[in-house]
PyMOL Python script that loads the backbone (N, CA, C, O; Angstrom):
from pymol import cmd

cmd.read_pdbstr("""\
ATOM      1  N   MET A   1     160.313 142.018  51.719  1.00  0.00           N
ATOM      2  CA  MET A   1     160.492 142.586  50.770  1.00  0.00           C
ATOM      3  C   MET A   1     160.706 141.448  49.761  1.00  0.00           C
ATOM      4  O   MET A   1     161.064 140.367  50.227  1.00  0.00           O
ATOM      5  N   GLN A   2     160.524 141.566  48.384  1.00  0.00           N
ATOM      6  CA  GLN A   2     160.738 140.465  47.513  1.00  0.00           C
ATOM      7  C   GLN A   2     161.445 141.006  46.124  1.00  0.00           C
ATOM      8  O   GLN A   2     161.374 142.155  45.689  1.00  0.00           O
ATOM      9  N   LEU A   3     162.107 139.951  45.570  1.00  0.00           N
ATOM     10  CA  LEU A   3     163.033 140.303  44.082  1.00  0.00           C
ATOM     11  C   LEU A   3     162.127 140.052  43.014  1.00  0.00           C
ATOM     12  O   LEU A   3     161.399 139.059  43.007  1.00  0.00           O
ATOM     13  N   LYS A   4     162.140 140.963  42.054  1.00  0.00           N
ATOM     14  CA  LYS A   4     161.482 140.729  40.945  1.00  0.00           C
ATOM     15  C   LYS A   4     162.721 141.309  39.745  1.00  0.00           C
ATOM     16  O   LYS A   4     163.011 142.443  39.365  1.00  0.00           O
ATOM     17  N   PRO A   5     163.259 139.923  39.386  1.00  0.00           N
ATOM     18  CA  PRO A   5     164.377 140.356  38.323  1.00  0.00           C
ATOM     19  C   PRO A   5     163.932 140.714  36.955  1.00  0.00           C
ATOM     20  O   PRO A   5     162.862 140.340  36.474  1.00  0.00           O
ATOM     21  N   VAL A   6     164.888 141.527  36.293  1.00  0.00           N
ATOM     22  CA  VAL A   6     164.481 142.264  35.116  1.00  0.00           C
ATOM     23  C   VAL A   6     164.976 141.438  34.073  1.00  0.00           C
ATOM     24  O   VAL A   6     165.674 140.460  34.342  1.00  0.00           O
ATOM     25  N   LEU A   7     164.634 141.786  32.735  1.00  0.00           N
ATOM     26  CA  LEU A   7     165.196 141.259  31.614  1.00  0.00           C
ATOM     27  C   LEU A   7     165.512 139.673  31.598  1.00  0.00           C
ATOM     28  O   LEU A   7     164.595 138.920  31.924  1.00  0.00           O
ATOM     29  N   ASP A   8     166.779 139.123  31.229  1.00  0.00           N
ATOM     30  CA  ASP A   8     166.989 137.722  31.383  1.00  0.00           C
ATOM     31  C   ASP A   8     167.780 137.259  32.525  1.00  0.00           C
ATOM     32  O   ASP A   8     168.557 136.305  32.508  1.00  0.00           O
ATOM     33  N   LYS A   9     167.452 138.195  33.746  1.00  0.00           N
ATOM     34  CA  LYS A   9     167.853 137.718  34.831  1.00  0.00           C
ATOM     35  C   LYS A   9     166.916 136.511  35.780  1.00  0.00           C
ATOM     36  O   LYS A   9     165.703 136.303  35.795  1.00  0.00           O
ATOM     37  N   VAL A  10     167.900 135.932  36.437  1.00  0.00           N
ATOM     38  CA  VAL A  10     167.375 134.964  37.455  1.00  0.00           C
ATOM     39  C   VAL A  10     167.785 134.664  38.822  1.00  0.00           C
ATOM     40  O   VAL A  10     168.880 134.226  39.175  1.00  0.00           O
ATOM     41  N   VAL A  11     166.871 134.924  39.482  1.00  0.00           N
ATOM     42  CA  VAL A  11     167.362 134.754  41.467  1.00  0.00           C
ATOM     43  C   VAL A  11     167.350 133.510  41.581  1.00  0.00           C
ATOM     44  O   VAL A  11     166.413 132.804  41.208  1.00  0.00           O
ATOM     45  N   ILE A  12     168.511 133.056  42.169  1.00  0.00           N
ATOM     46  CA  ILE A  12     168.570 131.469  42.447  1.00  0.00           C
ATOM     47  C   ILE A  12     169.109 131.511  44.115  1.00  0.00           C
ATOM     48  O   ILE A  12     169.864 132.360  44.588  1.00  0.00           O
ATOM     49  N   LYS A  13     168.659 130.663  44.645  1.00  0.00           N
ATOM     50  CA  LYS A  13     169.471 130.293  46.094  1.00  0.00           C
ATOM     51  C   LYS A  13     170.127 128.827  46.162  1.00  0.00           C
ATOM     52  O   LYS A  13     169.482 127.797  45.968  1.00  0.00           O
ATOM     53  N   ALA A  14     171.285 128.869  46.417  1.00  0.00           N
ATOM     54  CA  ALA A  14     172.149 127.565  46.772  1.00  0.00           C
ATOM     55  C   ALA A  14     171.275 126.542  47.655  1.00  0.00           C
ATOM     56  O   ALA A  14     170.461 126.821  48.535  1.00  0.00           O
ATOM     57  N   ILE A  15     171.645 125.357  47.205  1.00  0.00           N
ATOM     58  CA  ILE A  15     170.965 124.217  48.127  1.00  0.00           C
ATOM     59  C   ILE A  15     172.224 123.718  48.852  1.00  0.00           C
ATOM     60  O   ILE A  15     173.246 123.507  48.200  1.00  0.00           O
ATOM     61  N   GLU A  16     172.183 123.518  50.202  1.00  0.00           N
ATOM     62  CA  GLU A  16     173.197 123.138  51.097  1.00  0.00           C
ATOM     63  C   GLU A  16     173.797 122.001  50.628  1.00  0.00           C
ATOM     64  O   GLU A  16     173.234 120.956  50.305  1.00  0.00           O
ATOM     65  N   ALA A  17     175.291 122.324  50.599  1.00  0.00           N
ATOM     66  CA  ALA A  17     176.341 121.284  50.205  1.00  0.00           C
ATOM     67  C   ALA A  17     176.175 120.048  51.413  1.00  0.00           C
ATOM     68  O   ALA A  17     175.671 120.089  52.535  1.00  0.00           O
ATOM     69  N   GLU A  18     176.839 118.933  50.641  1.00  0.00           N
ATOM     70  CA  GLU A  18     176.783 117.545  51.667  1.00  0.00           C
ATOM     71  C   GLU A  18     177.903 117.966  52.871  1.00  0.00           C
ATOM     72  O   GLU A  18     178.991 118.523  52.721  1.00  0.00           O
ATOM     73  N   GLU A  19     177.339 117.568  53.943  1.00  0.00           N
ATOM     74  CA  GLU A  19     178.755 117.881  54.965  1.00  0.00           C
ATOM     75  C   GLU A  19     179.473 116.635  55.142  1.00  0.00           C
ATOM     76  O   GLU A  19     180.603 116.746  55.617  1.00  0.00           O
ATOM     77  N   THR A  20     178.999 115.310  54.822  1.00  0.00           N
ATOM     78  CA  THR A  20     179.758 114.313  54.800  1.00  0.00           C
ATOM     79  C   THR A  20     180.178 113.652  53.417  1.00  0.00           C
ATOM     80  O   THR A  20     179.474 113.861  52.429  1.00  0.00           O
ATOM     81  N   THR A  21     181.300 112.868  53.331  1.00  0.00           N
ATOM     82  CA  THR A  21     181.785 112.511  52.021  1.00  0.00           C
ATOM     83  C   THR A  21     181.057 111.021  51.934  1.00  0.00           C
ATOM     84  O   THR A  21     180.321 110.684  52.862  1.00  0.00           O
ATOM     85  N   LYS A  22     181.258 110.198  50.888  1.00  0.00           N
ATOM     86  CA  LYS A  22     180.604 109.187  50.870  1.00  0.00           C
ATOM     87  C   LYS A  22     181.262 108.145  51.620  1.00  0.00           C
ATOM     88  O   LYS A  22     180.637 107.150  51.989  1.00  0.00           O
ATOM     89  N   GLY A  23     182.476 108.313  51.864  1.00  0.00           N
ATOM     90  CA  GLY A  23     182.895 107.426  52.932  1.00  0.00           C
ATOM     91  C   GLY A  23     182.795 107.533  54.493  1.00  0.00           C
ATOM     92  O   GLY A  23     183.220 106.805  55.390  1.00  0.00           O
ATOM     93  N   GLY A  24     182.049 108.755  54.494  1.00  0.00           N
ATOM     94  CA  GLY A  24     181.313 108.864  56.082  1.00  0.00           C
ATOM     95  C   GLY A  24     182.314 110.213  56.856  1.00  0.00           C
ATOM     96  O   GLY A  24     182.033 110.581  57.997  1.00  0.00           O
ATOM     97  N   LEU A  25     183.346 110.781  56.159  1.00  0.00           N
ATOM     98  CA  LEU A  25     184.002 111.789  56.906  1.00  0.00           C
ATOM     99  C   LEU A  25     183.348 113.003  57.053  1.00  0.00           C
ATOM    100  O   LEU A  25     182.821 113.465  56.041  1.00  0.00           O
ATOM    101  N   ILE A  26     183.270 113.602  58.061  1.00  0.00           N
ATOM    102  CA  ILE A  26     182.515 115.070  58.371  1.00  0.00           C
ATOM    103  C   ILE A  26     183.462 116.108  57.543  1.00  0.00           C
ATOM    104  O   ILE A  26     184.656 116.112  57.844  1.00  0.00           O
ATOM    105  N   LEU A  27     183.063 116.877  56.646  1.00  0.00           N
ATOM    106  CA  LEU A  27     183.528 117.904  56.115  1.00  0.00           C
ATOM    107  C   LEU A  27     183.502 119.396  56.873  1.00  0.00           C
ATOM    108  O   LEU A  27     182.400 119.935  56.967  1.00  0.00           O
ATOM    109  N   SER A  28     184.414 119.930  57.296  1.00  0.00           N
ATOM    110  CA  SER A  28     184.250 121.470  58.010  1.00  0.00           C
ATOM    111  C   SER A  28     183.771 122.351  56.767  1.00  0.00           C
ATOM    112  O   SER A  28     183.873 122.014  55.587  1.00  0.00           O
ATOM    113  N   SER A  29     183.187 123.641  57.292  1.00  0.00           N
ATOM    114  CA  SER A  29     182.465 124.419  56.409  1.00  0.00           C
ATOM    115  C   SER A  29     183.654 124.883  55.266  1.00  0.00           C
ATOM    116  O   SER A  29     183.472 124.946  54.050  1.00  0.00           O
ATOM    117  N   ALA A  30     184.888 125.182  55.976  1.00  0.00           N
ATOM    118  CA  ALA A  30     185.813 125.684  55.260  1.00  0.00           C
ATOM    119  C   ALA A  30     186.382 124.886  53.955  1.00  0.00           C
ATOM    120  O   ALA A  30     186.881 125.331  52.921  1.00  0.00           O
ATOM    121  N   SER A  31     186.114 123.472  54.400  1.00  0.00           N
ATOM    122  CA  SER A  31     186.675 122.516  53.019  1.00  0.00           C
ATOM    123  C   SER A  31     185.616 122.168  51.874  1.00  0.00           C
ATOM    124  O   SER A  31     185.832 121.608  50.799  1.00  0.00           O
ATOM    125  N   GLN A  32     184.101 122.775  52.530  1.00  0.00           N
ATOM    126  CA  GLN A  32     183.162 122.344  51.552  1.00  0.00           C
ATOM    127  C   GLN A  32     183.095 123.426  50.167  1.00  0.00           C
ATOM    128  O   GLN A  32     183.264 124.642  50.249  1.00  0.00           O
ATOM    129  N   GLU A  33     182.836 122.742  49.022  1.00  0.00           N
ATOM    130  CA  GLU A  33     182.796 123.619  47.897  1.00  0.00           C
ATOM    131  C   GLU A  33     181.512 124.500  47.771  1.00  0.00           C
ATOM    132  O   GLU A  33     180.490 124.178  48.378  1.00  0.00           O
ATOM    133  N   LYS A  34     181.572 125.728  46.899  1.00  0.00           N
ATOM    134  CA  LYS A  34     180.451 126.343  46.858  1.00  0.00           C
ATOM    135  C   LYS A  34     179.440 125.510  46.137  1.00  0.00           C
ATOM    136  O   LYS A  34     179.831 125.032  45.072  1.00  0.00           O
ATOM    137  N   PRO A  35     178.083 125.215  46.547  1.00  0.00           N
ATOM    138  CA  PRO A  35     177.113 124.461  45.951  1.00  0.00           C
ATOM    139  C   PRO A  35     176.969 125.225  44.452  1.00  0.00           C
ATOM    140  O   PRO A  35     176.891 126.430  44.215  1.00  0.00           O
ATOM    141  N   GLN A  36     176.962 124.137  43.580  1.00  0.00           N
ATOM    142  CA  GLN A  36     176.563 124.631  42.173  1.00  0.00           C
ATOM    143  C   GLN A  36     174.868 124.209  41.746  1.00  0.00           C
ATOM    144  O   GLN A  36     174.374 124.759  40.762  1.00  0.00           O
ATOM    145  N   ILE A  37     174.253 123.456  42.358  1.00  0.00           N
ATOM    146  CA  ILE A  37     173.041 123.051  42.432  1.00  0.00           C
ATOM    147  C   ILE A  37     172.169 124.267  43.318  1.00  0.00           C
ATOM    148  O   ILE A  37     172.380 124.570  44.492  1.00  0.00           O
ATOM    149  N   CYS A  38     171.167 124.843  42.431  1.00  0.00           N
ATOM    150  CA  CYS A  38     170.515 126.037  43.578  1.00  0.00           C
ATOM    151  C   CYS A  38     168.895 125.844  42.672  1.00  0.00           C
ATOM    152  O   CYS A  38     168.515 125.392  41.592  1.00  0.00           O
ATOM    153  N   GLU A  39     168.360 126.434  43.763  1.00  0.00           N
ATOM    154  CA  GLU A  39     166.518 126.418  43.267  1.00  0.00           C
ATOM    155  C   GLU A  39     166.632 127.981  42.807  1.00  0.00           C
ATOM    156  O   GLU A  39     167.310 128.906  43.252  1.00  0.00           O
ATOM    157  N   VAL A  40     165.594 127.891  41.623  1.00  0.00           N
ATOM    158  CA  VAL A  40     165.313 129.186  41.056  1.00  0.00           C
ATOM    159  C   VAL A  40     164.051 129.848  41.840  1.00  0.00           C
ATOM    160  O   VAL A  40     162.892 129.433  41.807  1.00  0.00           O
ATOM    161  N   ILE A  41     164.504 130.879  42.493  1.00  0.00           N
ATOM    162  CA  ILE A  41     163.461 132.005  43.387  1.00  0.00           C
ATOM    163  C   ILE A  41     162.661 132.757  42.511  1.00  0.00           C
ATOM    164  O   ILE A  41     161.492 132.834  42.890  1.00  0.00           O
ATOM    165  N   ALA A  42     162.927 133.352  41.428  1.00  0.00           N
ATOM    166  CA  ALA A  42     162.417 134.067  40.650  1.00  0.00           C
ATOM    167  C   ALA A  42     162.780 134.526  39.214  1.00  0.00           C
ATOM    168  O   ALA A  42     163.944 134.922  39.159  1.00  0.00           O
ATOM    169  N   VAL A  43     162.120 134.582  38.051  1.00  0.00           N
ATOM    170  CA  VAL A  43     162.669 134.644  36.876  1.00  0.00           C
ATOM    171  C   VAL A  43     162.148 135.910  35.842  1.00  0.00           C
ATOM    172  O   VAL A  43     160.992 136.050  35.443  1.00  0.00           O
ATOM    173  N   GLY A  44     163.157 136.677  35.560  1.00  0.00           N
ATOM    174  CA  GLY A  44     162.703 137.771  34.816  1.00  0.00           C
ATOM    175  C   GLY A  44     161.956 137.591  33.641  1.00  0.00           C
ATOM    176  O   GLY A  44     162.197 136.535  33.057  1.00  0.00           O
ATOM    177  N   PRO A  45     161.125 138.319  33.138  1.00  0.00           N
ATOM    178  CA  PRO A  45     160.259 138.235  31.771  1.00  0.00           C
ATOM    179  C   PRO A  45     160.790 137.987  30.395  1.00  0.00           C
ATOM    180  O   PRO A  45     160.109 137.628  29.435  1.00  0.00           O
ATOM    181  N   GLY A  46     162.297 138.257  30.398  1.00  0.00           N
ATOM    182  CA  GLY A  46     163.047 138.028  29.155  1.00  0.00           C
ATOM    183  C   GLY A  46     162.811 139.180  28.258  1.00  0.00           C
ATOM    184  O   GLY A  46     162.368 140.188  28.807  1.00  0.00           O
ATOM    185  N   GLY A  47     163.039 139.229  26.876  1.00  0.00           N
ATOM    186  CA  GLY A  47     162.872 140.447  26.358  1.00  0.00           C
ATOM    187  C   GLY A  47     164.008 140.687  25.194  1.00  0.00           C
ATOM    188  O   GLY A  47     164.605 139.731  24.698  1.00  0.00           O
ATOM    189  N   MET A  48     164.225 141.881  24.850  1.00  0.00           N
ATOM    190  CA  MET A  48     165.191 142.176  23.759  1.00  0.00           C
ATOM    191  C   MET A  48     166.465 142.317  24.584  1.00  0.00           C
ATOM    192  O   MET A  48     166.387 142.996  25.608  1.00  0.00           O
ATOM    193  N   ILE A  49     167.589 141.775  24.274  1.00  0.00           N
ATOM    194  CA  ILE A  49     168.973 141.926  24.653  1.00  0.00           C
ATOM    195  C   ILE A  49     169.737 141.971  23.763  1.00  0.00           C
ATOM    196  O   ILE A  49     169.759 140.947  23.079  1.00  0.00           O
ATOM    197  N   ASP A  50     170.689 143.102  23.343  1.00  0.00           N
ATOM    198  CA  ASP A  50     171.447 143.329  22.567  1.00  0.00           C
ATOM    199  C   ASP A  50     171.071 142.844  21.072  1.00  0.00           C
ATOM    200  O   ASP A  50     171.725 142.086  20.356  1.00  0.00           O
ATOM    201  N   GLY A  51     169.637 143.590  20.744  1.00  0.00           N
ATOM    202  CA  GLY A  51     168.834 143.520  19.498  1.00  0.00           C
ATOM    203  C   GLY A  51     168.124 141.852  19.354  1.00  0.00           C
ATOM    204  O   GLY A  51     167.425 141.444  18.427  1.00  0.00           O
ATOM    205  N   LYS A  52     168.481 141.238  20.347  1.00  0.00           N
ATOM    206  CA  LYS A  52     167.708 139.494  20.098  1.00  0.00           C
ATOM    207  C   LYS A  52     166.722 139.399  21.128  1.00  0.00           C
ATOM    208  O   LYS A  52     166.691 140.110  22.133  1.00  0.00           O
ATOM    209  N   GLU A  53     165.975 138.552  20.856  1.00  0.00           N
ATOM    210  CA  GLU A  53     164.564 138.361  21.697  1.00  0.00           C
ATOM    211  C   GLU A  53     165.361 137.366  22.420  1.00  0.00           C
ATOM    212  O   GLU A  53     166.214 136.682  21.854  1.00  0.00           O
ATOM    213  N   VAL A  54     165.079 137.280  23.711  1.00  0.00           N
ATOM    214  CA  VAL A  54     165.477 136.147  24.617  1.00  0.00           C
ATOM    215  C   VAL A  54     164.349 135.925  25.543  1.00  0.00           C
ATOM    216  O   VAL A  54     163.930 136.661  26.436  1.00  0.00           O
ATOM    217  N   PRO A  55     163.807 134.384  25.029  1.00  0.00           N
ATOM    218  CA  PRO A  55     162.835 133.700  25.644  1.00  0.00           C
ATOM    219  C   PRO A  55     163.438 132.940  27.249  1.00  0.00           C
ATOM    220  O   PRO A  55     164.544 132.422  27.404  1.00  0.00           O
ATOM    221  N   MET A  56     162.481 133.058  28.171  1.00  0.00           N
ATOM    222  CA  MET A  56     163.170 132.493  29.482  1.00  0.00           C
ATOM    223  C   MET A  56     162.609 131.161  29.263  1.00  0.00           C
ATOM    224  O   MET A  56     161.487 130.918  28.818  1.00  0.00           O
ATOM    225  N   PHE A  57     163.865 129.989  29.767  1.00  0.00           N
ATOM    226  CA  PHE A  57     163.353 128.506  29.676  1.00  0.00           C
ATOM    227  C   PHE A  57     163.193 128.135  30.855  1.00  0.00           C
ATOM    228  O   PHE A  57     162.526 127.124  31.073  1.00  0.00           O
ATOM    229  N   VAL A  58     163.761 128.855  31.887  1.00  0.00           N
ATOM    230  CA  VAL A  58     163.698 128.242  33.491  1.00  0.00           C
ATOM    231  C   VAL A  58     162.370 128.848  34.245  1.00  0.00           C
ATOM    232  O   VAL A  58     161.966 129.993  34.041  1.00  0.00           O
ATOM    233  N   LYS A  59     161.810 128.011  35.054  1.00  0.00           N
ATOM    234  CA  LYS A  59     160.756 128.572  35.933  1.00  0.00           C
ATOM    235  C   LYS A  59     161.015 128.300  37.568  1.00  0.00           C
ATOM    236  O   LYS A  59     161.692 127.436  38.125  1.00  0.00           O
ATOM    237  N   LYS A  60     160.177 129.417  38.120  1.00  0.00           N
ATOM    238  CA  LYS A  60     160.352 129.288  39.428  1.00  0.00           C
ATOM    239  C   LYS A  60     160.166 127.850  40.116  1.00  0.00           C
ATOM    240  O   LYS A  60     159.257 127.085  39.795  1.00  0.00           O
ATOM    241  N   GLY A  61     161.174 127.552  41.149  1.00  0.00           N
ATOM    242  CA  GLY A  61     160.900 126.061  41.802  1.00  0.00           C
ATOM    243  C   GLY A  61     161.872 125.159  41.069  1.00  0.00           C
ATOM    244  O   GLY A  61     162.163 124.109  41.641  1.00  0.00           O
ATOM    245  N   GLN A  62     162.373 125.389  39.980  1.00  0.00           N
ATOM    246  CA  GLN A  62     163.172 124.273  39.089  1.00  0.00           C
ATOM    247  C   GLN A  62     164.651 124.409  39.735  1.00  0.00           C
ATOM    248  O   GLN A  62     165.128 125.499  40.051  1.00  0.00           O
ATOM    249  N   LYS A  63     165.250 123.299  39.876  1.00  0.00           N
ATOM    250  CA  LYS A  63     166.514 122.927  40.578  1.00  0.00           C
ATOM    251  C   LYS A  63     167.728 123.103  39.128  1.00  0.00           C
ATOM    252  O   LYS A  63     167.627 122.470  38.077  1.00  0.00           O
ATOM    253  N   VAL A  64     168.498 123.819  39.355  1.00  0.00           N
ATOM    254  CA  VAL A  64     169.528 124.269  38.210  1.00  0.00           C
ATOM    255  C   VAL A  64     170.974 124.028  38.722  1.00  0.00           C
ATOM    256  O   VAL A  64     171.269 123.976  39.916  1.00  0.00           O
ATOM    257  N   ILE A  65     171.821 123.890  37.713  1.00  0.00           N
ATOM    258  CA  ILE A  65     173.360 123.903  38.024  1.00  0.00           C
ATOM    259  C   ILE A  65     173.846 125.248  37.331  1.00  0.00           C
ATOM    260  O   ILE A  65     173.646 125.364  36.122  1.00  0.00           O
ATOM    261  N   ALA A  66     174.396 126.146  37.945  1.00  0.00           N
ATOM    262  CA  ALA A  66     174.691 127.307  37.777  1.00  0.00           C
ATOM    263  C   ALA A  66     176.403 127.600  37.668  1.00  0.00           C
ATOM    264  O   ALA A  66     177.171 127.023  38.437  1.00  0.00           O
ATOM    265  N   ALA A  67     176.910 128.596  36.585  1.00  0.00           N
ATOM    266  CA  ALA A  67     178.173 128.319  36.504  1.00  0.00           C
ATOM    267  C   ALA A  67     178.561 128.758  37.938  1.00  0.00           C
ATOM    268  O   ALA A  67     177.790 129.515  38.528  1.00  0.00           O
ATOM    269  N   LYS A  68     179.880 128.272  38.638  1.00  0.00           N
ATOM    270  CA  LYS A  68     180.379 128.364  39.719  1.00  0.00           C
ATOM    271  C   LYS A  68     180.488 129.588  40.687  1.00  0.00           C
ATOM    272  O   LYS A  68     180.267 129.579  41.898  1.00  0.00           O
ATOM    273  N   TYR A  69     180.929 130.793  39.799  1.00  0.00           N
ATOM    274  CA  TYR A  69     181.519 132.158  40.467  1.00  0.00           C
ATOM    275  C   TYR A  69     180.486 133.045  39.636  1.00  0.00           C
ATOM    276  O   TYR A  69     180.873 134.206  39.504  1.00  0.00           O
ATOM    277  N   ALA A  70     179.371 132.782  39.102  1.00  0.00           N
ATOM    278  CA  ALA A  70     178.746 133.656  38.331  1.00  0.00           C
ATOM    279  C   ALA A  70     177.717 134.482  39.064  1.00  0.00           C
ATOM    280  O   ALA A  70     177.362 134.043  40.157  1.00  0.00           O
ATOM    281  N   GLY A  71     177.241 135.490  38.680  1.00  0.00           N
ATOM    282  CA  GLY A  71     176.398 136.592  39.399  1.00  0.00           C
ATOM    283  C   GLY A  71     176.769 137.320  40.355  1.00  0.00           C
ATOM    284  O   GLY A  71     177.938 137.202  40.723  1.00  0.00           O
ATOM    285  N   THR A  72     175.981 138.179  40.962  1.00  0.00           N
ATOM    286  CA  THR A  72     176.015 138.797  41.984  1.00  0.00           C
ATOM    287  C   THR A  72     175.327 138.448  43.442  1.00  0.00           C
ATOM    288  O   THR A  72     174.102 138.329  43.454  1.00  0.00           O
ATOM    289  N   GLU A  73     175.904 138.315  44.410  1.00  0.00           N
ATOM    290  CA  GLU A  73     175.431 137.587  45.665  1.00  0.00           C
ATOM    291  C   GLU A  73     174.831 138.783  46.574  1.00  0.00           C
ATOM    292  O   GLU A  73     175.369 139.864  46.815  1.00  0.00           O
ATOM    293  N   ILE A  74     173.692 138.351  46.976  1.00  0.00           N
ATOM    294  CA  ILE A  74     172.964 139.485  47.836  1.00  0.00           C
ATOM    295  C   ILE A  74     172.413 138.756  49.140  1.00  0.00           C
ATOM    296  O   ILE A  74     172.249 137.538  49.199  1.00  0.00           O
ATOM    297  N   LYS A  75     172.101 139.794  50.355  1.00  0.00           N
ATOM    298  CA  LYS A  75     171.466 139.219  51.501  1.00  0.00           C
ATOM    299  C   LYS A  75     170.490 139.606  51.540  1.00  0.00           C
ATOM    300  O   LYS A  75     170.585 140.763  51.131  1.00  0.00           O
ATOM    301  N   LEU A  76     169.341 139.365  51.822  1.00  0.00           N
ATOM    302  CA  LEU A  76     167.941 139.832  52.084  1.00  0.00           C
ATOM    303  C   LEU A  76     167.019 139.218  53.162  1.00  0.00           C
ATOM    304  O   LEU A  76     166.617 138.064  53.010  1.00  0.00           O
ATOM    305  N   ASP A  77     166.713 139.855  54.111  1.00  0.00           N
ATOM    306  CA  ASP A  77     166.025 139.049  55.304  1.00  0.00           C
ATOM    307  C   ASP A  77     166.632 137.721  55.690  1.00  0.00           C
ATOM    308  O   ASP A  77     166.009 136.661  55.746  1.00  0.00           O
ATOM    309  N   ASP A  78     167.863 137.885  55.941  1.00  0.00           N
ATOM    310  CA  ASP A  78     168.873 137.146  56.600  1.00  0.00           C
ATOM    311  C   ASP A  78     168.840 135.690  55.604  1.00  0.00           C
ATOM    312  O   ASP A  78     169.007 134.566  56.078  1.00  0.00           O
ATOM    313  N   GLU A  79     168.579 135.985  54.071  1.00  0.00           N
ATOM    314  CA  GLU A  79     168.859 134.753  53.313  1.00  0.00           C
ATOM    315  C   GLU A  79     169.978 135.193  52.201  1.00  0.00           C
ATOM    316  O   GLU A  79     170.056 136.401  51.978  1.00  0.00           O
ATOM    317  N   THR A  80     170.802 134.361  51.525  1.00  0.00           N
ATOM    318  CA  THR A  80     171.531 134.808  50.853  1.00  0.00           C
ATOM    319  C   THR A  80     171.020 134.437  49.191  1.00  0.00           C
ATOM    320  O   THR A  80     170.628 133.284  49.008  1.00  0.00           O
ATOM    321  N   TYR A  81     171.023 135.028  48.454  1.00  0.00           N
ATOM    322  CA  TYR A  81     170.553 135.001  46.838  1.00  0.00           C
ATOM    323  C   TYR A  81     171.527 135.159  46.074  1.00  0.00           C
ATOM    324  O   TYR A  81     172.479 135.773  46.556  1.00  0.00           O
ATOM    325  N   THR A  82     171.626 134.740  44.834  1.00  0.00           N
ATOM    326  CA  THR A  82     172.360 135.262  43.582  1.00  0.00           C
ATOM    327  C   THR A  82     171.722 135.498  42.443  1.00  0.00           C
ATOM    328  O   THR A  82     171.047 134.647  41.863  1.00  0.00           O
ATOM    329  N   ILE A  83     171.882 136.592  42.076  1.00  0.00           N
ATOM    330  CA  ILE A  83     171.054 137.276  40.833  1.00  0.00           C
ATOM    331  C   ILE A  83     172.441 136.937  39.667  1.00  0.00           C
ATOM    332  O   ILE A  83     173.587 137.385  39.712  1.00  0.00           O
ATOM    333  N   ILE A  84     171.780 135.931  38.605  1.00  0.00           N
ATOM    334  CA  ILE A  84     172.526 135.573  37.339  1.00  0.00           C
ATOM    335  C   ILE A  84     171.814 135.959  36.243  1.00  0.00           C
ATOM    336  O   ILE A  84     170.645 136.338  36.315  1.00  0.00           O
ATOM    337  N   SER A  85     172.503 135.880  35.135  1.00  0.00           N
ATOM    338  CA  SER A  85     171.930 136.032  33.868  1.00  0.00           C
ATOM    339  C   SER A  85     171.347 134.492  33.621  1.00  0.00           C
ATOM    340  O   SER A  85     171.789 133.570  34.306  1.00  0.00           O
ATOM    341  N   GLN A  86     170.425 134.285  32.700  1.00  0.00           N
ATOM    342  CA  GLN A  86     170.127 132.812  32.401  1.00  0.00           C
ATOM    343  C   GLN A  86     171.171 132.290  31.445  1.00  0.00           C
ATOM    344  O   GLN A  86     171.261 131.066  31.347  1.00  0.00           O
ATOM    345  N   SER A  87     171.903 132.985  30.789  1.00  0.00           N
ATOM    346  CA  SER A  87     172.913 132.200  30.076  1.00  0.00           C
ATOM    347  C   SER A  87     174.122 131.669  31.032  1.00  0.00           C
ATOM    348  O   SER A  87     175.010 130.938  30.594  1.00  0.00           O
ATOM    349  N   ASP A  88     174.063 132.102  32.354  1.00  0.00           N
ATOM    350  CA  ASP A  88     175.049 131.707  33.257  1.00  0.00           C
ATOM    351  C   ASP A  88     174.454 130.135  33.985  1.00  0.00           C
ATOM    352  O   ASP A  88     175.165 129.666  34.873  1.00  0.00           O
ATOM    353  N   ILE A  89     173.368 129.481  33.654  1.00  0.00           N
ATOM    354  CA  ILE A  89     172.714 128.421  33.847  1.00  0.00           C
ATOM    355  C   ILE A  89     173.222 127.573  33.052  1.00  0.00           C
ATOM    356  O   ILE A  89     173.349 127.916  31.877  1.00  0.00           O
ATOM    357  N   LEU A  90     173.630 126.305  33.444  1.00  0.00           N
ATOM    358  CA  LEU A  90     174.416 125.162  32.804  1.00  0.00           C
ATOM    359  C   LEU A  90     173.601 124.201  32.369  1.00  0.00           C
ATOM    360  O   LEU A  90     173.756 123.648  31.280  1.00  0.00           O
ATOM    361  N   ALA A  91     172.547 123.895  33.295  1.00  0.00           N
ATOM    362  CA  ALA A  91     171.970 122.724  33.148  1.00  0.00           C
ATOM    363  C   ALA A  91     170.392 122.681  34.013  1.00  0.00           C
ATOM    364  O   ALA A  91     170.220 123.512  34.904  1.00  0.00           O
ATOM    365  N   ILE A  92     169.457 121.831  33.740  1.00  0.00           N
ATOM    366  CA  ILE A  92     168.166 121.941  34.734  1.00  0.00           C
ATOM    367  C   ILE A  92     168.320 120.824  35.174  1.00  0.00           C
ATOM    368  O   ILE A  92     168.600 120.008  34.295  1.00  0.00           O
ATOM    369  N   VAL A  93     168.224 120.233  36.666  1.00  0.00           N
ATOM    370  CA  VAL A  93     168.463 119.106  37.141  1.00  0.00           C
ATOM    371  C   VAL A  93     166.916 118.451  37.372  1.00  0.00           C
ATOM    372  O   VAL A  93     166.080 119.058  38.041  1.00  0.00           O
ATOM    373  N   GLU A  94     166.682 117.365  36.846  1.00  0.00           N
ATOM    374  CA  GLU A  94     165.433 116.706  36.836  1.00  0.00           C
ATOM    375  C   GLU A  94     165.336 115.462  37.790  1.00  0.00           C
ATOM    376  O   GLU A  94     164.290 114.815  37.857  1.00  0.00           O
TER     377      GLU A  94
END
""", "prot")
cmd.dss("prot")
cmd.show_as("cartoon", "prot")
cmd.util.cbc("prot")
cmd.orient("prot")
């Protein structure tokens, strides 16, 4: 099954968080923060949102920083994805 977002929606997948600190301490999964750096899996076409034209500026495969608790989390084929609005993307990681 494949996800195809609509309008200004973007499908992202979190990149795994670091399991050790800079000092070498190993973190348990409970103490790790929710990752904010994600990979863009799919991008909607953009279009008219609330009477304004919304162009899409992110592309599939880019790494982005998303708002920490934004979007809707879904499970598909044993993978966890998040669907967010393009406006929930804070930065593109280059």
